[in-house]
N, C-alpha and C positions, 0 to 999 in steps of 0.2 A: 546538575541538580543540587540545590541548596537545602541541606537537611533542616536548617532552621526554618526556612519557608514552608517545607513540608509539615514540620511539626506545628507551626503556627496555623497553617491551613487546616490541619487535623483538628485543631482546637476551635475552629469556626471563624478564623480570620479571613474575611472576604478579600482583603487587599493582598494578603499573602497568596491566596489561591489565584487571584488575578495575575500576580507576578509570575507564578508557576505556569499558568496557562499561556501567557504571552511568550514566555521563554521557550516553550516546547510546541506551541500550536503550529508553527511552520513545518516542523518535521512530522508532526502527526497528520497534518493536512496532506503532506507529500505521500505518506504511506497510504492514507485513505484514497487519494487520487489515483495512485498506481494500482491499488487493489480493485477499485470500482470503475476506473477508466471513464469517469464522468465528474466534471467539476462540481455540479450542483449536488449530486449524490454524495460526493466527498465532503462538501460543506455540511450537509445534513448529518452525515456520520460523525464528523468532528464535533458538531454542536451537541449531538446526543451523547457522545463520549464524555465531553466536558461536564455535562449535566450529571451523568452517572458517576463521574469521578468525584464531583463535589459531594454528591449524596453518599458515596461509599468511602470517602476519605477517612472518616473516623474509624472505619474498620480495618484500615491498612495497618498491619502490625509492625512492619519494619520500614521506616522511612527511607532506608538505603535502597529498597527495592521499588521505589516510586516509578522510575523509568520503565522497568519491566511491567509493572502493574498497569500503568497508563497505556502502554502499547497493547497489552492484552485487551483492555477495554475498547480501544479503537478498533482492533480487529473484530471483536464481537459486534461492535456497532456497525461495522461494514457488512458483516453477515446479516444483521437484522435489516439494514437498509436494502441489501440485495434481495432478501426474501420479500420485503414489502414491495419492492419494485416489480417483482414477478407477479404480484397480485393485481397490479394495475392493468387495465385492459388496453390502454393505448399509450404510446410513447412517441415523442418526436424530438428531434434535435435541430437546433438552429445552426446553420452552417454559414460561416463567414467565408466569402469567396474573395481571394486576393491572388494575384499572379505572383508566384514566387520568383525571386531573382535566380540567376544561374548558380550563385554560391549557395543559396538555400536549398536547391533541388536535391543535392546528394544527402544532406542531413535530414530533409523531409522524407526522402525515400528510405533512409536507414531507420528513422523513427517509425515509419509505416510498417516496415518489415518486422521490427521488434514488436510493435503493437499487435500485428496479426499473429505472431508466434506466441506472444504472451496470452492471447485469448484462448489458446489451446491448452493452457495449463489448468490443472485441477486447482481448486481453492487452496488446499493445503500447500501445494507447490508454489502458487502465486504468493502466498504469505511469506514463505521462507525466502523466496527470491527477493522480495521487497525488503524484508528485514536484513538479509545478509548483504545484498549488493547495493541497495539504495541507502539504508540507514547505516550500514557498515558494522553490523553486529557480528560477533563471533558465533560459531555454532552453539557454544554453551549458552550465550545470551539468547539466541533464537529459541533454544530449547526451554529456557526459563520463561520467556514471554509466552510461548505456546503451551507450556505445561507438559512438555515431552522430554524424554532423556536426550542428552547431548548427542549420543550415537544416532538416534532417530532423526534429530535435526540435521546432522551431517549427511545422513542417507537421503533425506528429502532434498537437501541442497544439491546433492549429486544428481539425483534422478530428475529434479526440476531443470538443472542445467542441461542434462542430456535431452530432455523433452524439448527445451528451447532450441537446442542445436538441431534436433531432428525436424522440428517444425520449420526452421529457417532453411534447411537443406531441401525439404519437400517443397517449400514455396519457391525456392530457386529453380527446381526442376519443372514446376508448372507455370512459371512466368513466361509469357510469350517471347520476351527478348532473350531469355536464357535458352529457350528452345529454338531460337533462330527464326521464329515466326514473325517477329516485329520488323524485319527488313525485307523490302521487295525490290 
């Protein structure tokens, strides 16, 4: 984060804000994608977050806190997009079908297992997992972004990790291959 860019953008410099947005949008999109589990919804959330950031930037008191501030805006935008999605009456996904290679199968299976486990997490646990493990934030930074004490952030990280572990273990017990049902 470049303090000079943040201060220029706070003063209404469109080019400075564009430079900030370009510099951080990849990480913000990654967070939104992991939270929402949908590329189109993540794009919508990112776009909404950037618009809100531009509008709210003059009210940012401490330019040093720009990163935490923008992550909080993205998480709020994800929640807004998720609520709006639930209001829709129909949803469909376009599925691209391709035959995975032998090398791809294990990584695809691992990602599928993690995706299923991740869906069992509550929203607040999903947010701390993404911020801590994907973004690489410390518990103190996670707490700052979410507006919670560091101890609460540490606790949520712990319980979220335990919930992921439990979901993975439960999935392993119910998988036909794990139960020996896949072999005849």
